[in-house]
N, C-alpha and C positions, 0 to 999 in steps of 0.2 A: 503493500500500501503506498508505504513511504517513497518507493520508486516514482508509482503514477503521480504522487502531490509533487515530487519533484521534477515530472514533465520526463522523465525516464522512461517512456512506456515500453521501447524494446527491451530494456532490461528487465521491468517488470513480466512481459511476456514470456520472456527466455528463462526466467526462474518457475514457471506454471510446469507441472508434469503434463505429458502428452500420453494420449491414447489413439490408435487405430479403431474406427469403428466401421461396421459394415455400411455399404451404400445404402441411403434413406432411414439409416437409424440414428444419425445424430441427435435429432431432438428428443428422441426415447431417452438416449443416452446421457444426454446433458440434465435432462429434467429429474434423472434418476440420482445422479451426482450432484445437482442442486439439494435435493430432500437429504440425502445422506450427509451433505456437509451441513444445512441447516440442524440437523439431529445432532449431528455430533457437537456444533458450537453451543446449543441448547443443554447438552450433556455437561459442558465444562461451565456452564452458570449462566451463559450469556442469556437475559430474557426476551431481547429483541437482536438477535444475528443478522449481520448483512452479509448475504452471498452475491456475488456480482457474477454476471454472465456476459462475456464478449462473444461476438457472433463478426465472421467476415463479413457475410452479406445482410441486405435489407430481410431477403426472404428465409434466409437462417433465423436470424433474430425473431421474426414472428411466429416461425413455426415450434422455435424452442418455446417461447412465451405461451403458446396456446399448450404445449405438452406438459408445461410446468402446471399453469392452471389446471388444467384436466387432473394431473395426478395430484394436486394440493387438495381438490374436491374431494376425489376419491379416498383421502386419508382422511377427510374430516378437518382438515388444517383450514380450509375456508368453506364459505356456503357451497353447499351443492346446488343451488339455485343460481344461475346467472343471467345478467341483463346486457343486453346488447347496447352499444353506443356506436354512433357513427363517427367516421375518424376521415379526414381528408389526407391521405398518405401522400408523400412527395415522392414521385417517381425518379428524382436525381436525375434531372438532366440539365444540360449545359445550354447555353444562350442561345448557341448555333441550334442546338437540337430541337430548341422549344421553336424554332421559328418554321419547322418543316412537319406539315401534316401527319406526312407517313410514319416520322418518329413517333407524333404525340398518339397515332392508333396504335402502333406497336407497343407502345408503353402503356397502354390501355388507359390513356387518359380521358375522365369521363365528366371533370368539373374543373372550368375556369374561373380563377377569382381575379377581377381587375384591378389594377394598382393605380388606374390612370382612368380619367372619362374620354371616351371616343363618341362623341355625336352623332358621328356619320352611320355608327351600327347602333346606337341607342343604348349604351352602357355607360353608366356612372363608375365612379371611383368605389371600391368596395363591393360591387355588383358578383353575385355568385351565379355562373350561367352554368344550365347542365349541356353537356355534349351529346347531342342525338346521333353525329356518325361524321364521316369525312369525305370529301371530294378532292381525292388524291392527285388527278389532273391538272387542278386548278390552283392546289394547295389551300384549300379552304377547311373550316370548321364548320360544321351545322349545327346550329345549339338554339336553346329554347332559355328565355330570360325567367326571371321569378314570376313575371305576368301570364307566362305561357306563350309570348309571341316568340314565334320561329325568326333565327336572325342568321347571317354567316359573316364568318370573320377570317380574315387572313393574317395569319400568326407571325407575318414577315413586318406586315404594316402595323396592324396592331398588337403591337409584342409586349407590352405592359402587363401581363398575367402572369399569375401563378398557378401553373398546370397543378392537377392533383387527381387522384385516384380515391372515390368514394368507398369506404369499408366499414365493417361492422367489426367491433371489438367485443369480446365477452369480459365483464367484470361481475365480480361476486363479493360479498361482504367478506371482510378480511384479506382480500386481494392487495399486494404492495405496489403500489405505482410510481413508477419515476419518469417524469417528462423532459424531451429536450427540446421543448419548444413552449411559447405561452400558448394556454388553452384559453 
């Protein structure tokens, strides 16, 4: 932990033990290790132990979080009744990628949040737009605004928007949550 606080991330990661897991078993293995580490720390007398999980990809992180959530519910450590919460996930696009409808489609972007007013297409700063589809030959996004009005936008021309993918996350009483952005 001291290495991480000092900004020595590679040193901290180098100190970790490693395991080879079968293809498709990463999330399950990490969840089991998470529970084992939590149990061990509680046995040492820590009331609220903290166990960190580091994942290389966003998809791995999501799968691991879901597996930990399910395992904790199964063991009765959190409520077995979950509640979905809508979440706008960042598809991690570069500024150049964001200007191409084909890339937005490939990354399954289904929501745009405008950071600037564009009167020519009828959006105001802060508007959340639902993507209906894409016209790849014309590099256009076909969308619908909050009033249900259909619209088209050119991501090269009207480029001050945040692309997102709408997802559901499951939460239950007892879950521990750490955010990386303002909610």
